[in-house]
C-alpha positions as CSV (number, residue, x, y, z in Angstrom):
1,M,113.0,107.7,105.6
2,I,117.0,107.0,105.2
3,L,116.4,103.3,104.5
4,V,114.1,104.3,101.9
5,V,116.7,106.5,100.0
6,V,119.4,104.0,100.6
7,G,117.0,101.2,99.4
8,V,116.2,103.2,96.0
9,G,119.9,104.4,95.6
10,L,120.9,100.7,95.5
11,G,117.9,99.6,93.5
12,L,118.9,102.2,91.0
13,L,122.7,101.1,91.1
14,G,121.6,97.4,90.7
15,A,119.2,98.4,87.8
16,I,121.9,100.0,86.1
17,A,124.4,97.2,86.5
18,L,122.0,94.9,85.1
19,T,121.2,96.8,82.0
20,R,121.9,93.9,79.5
21,V,119.5,91.6,81.4
22,M,116.9,94.3,81.5
23,A,117.2,95.3,77.8
24,T,115.6,91.9,76.9
25,L,112.8,92.4,79.2
26,L,111.7,96.2,78.5
27,F,109.3,97.3,75.8
28,D,109.4,100.8,74.3
29,V,112.0,101.8,76.8
30,T,115.8,101.8,76.6
31,A,117.8,100.1,79.5
32,R,119.2,103.5,80.8
33,D,116.2,105.7,80.2
34,P,116.9,108.3,82.9
35,L,113.0,109.5,82.8
36,T,111.7,106.1,83.7
37,F,114.3,105.8,86.5
38,I,113.6,108.8,87.9
39,A,109.8,108.1,87.9
40,V,110.0,104.7,89.5
41,A,112.5,106.0,92.0
42,A,109.8,108.8,92.7
43,L,106.9,106.5,92.8
44,L,108.8,104.1,95.3
45,T,109.8,107.2,97.6
46,L,106.2,108.5,97.7
47,I,104.8,104.8,98.5
48,A,107.3,104.4,101.3
49,F,106.5,107.7,102.6
50,V,102.9,107.3,102.9
51,A,103.3,103.7,104.4
52,C,105.2,105.4,107.0
53,Y,102.9,108.3,107.5
54,L,99.6,106.6,107.8
55,P,100.3,104.2,110.8
56,A,102.2,107.0,112.5
57,R,99.1,109.5,112.1
58,R,96.8,106.7,113.3
59,A,99.1,106.2,116.3
60,T,99.0,109.8,117.4
61,K,95.2,109.6,117.8
62,V,95.3,106.6,120.2
63,D,94.6,107.8,124.0
64,P,97.7,106.5,125.9
65,L,95.4,105.7,129.0
66,V,93.1,103.6,126.7
67,A,96.0,101.9,125.1
68,L,97.5,101.0,128.6
69,R,94.1,99.8,129.9
70,Y,94.1,96.8,127.1
71,E,97.7,95.7,128.0
């Protein structure tokens, strides 16, 4: 989860640093729109959380003896 926070933070800093380039690519959004930055950061954090949670949840359901039998 720490890597997600660091990655989102670095991504936000990079996006803010490249506002001149982004201004020509965005439609109906300003280059420094805080609502858009917050929404994208929250969405990426949620996706990363789900991507970490689902495999961990499935791994807890595996019986260790069954897993060792297949190795």
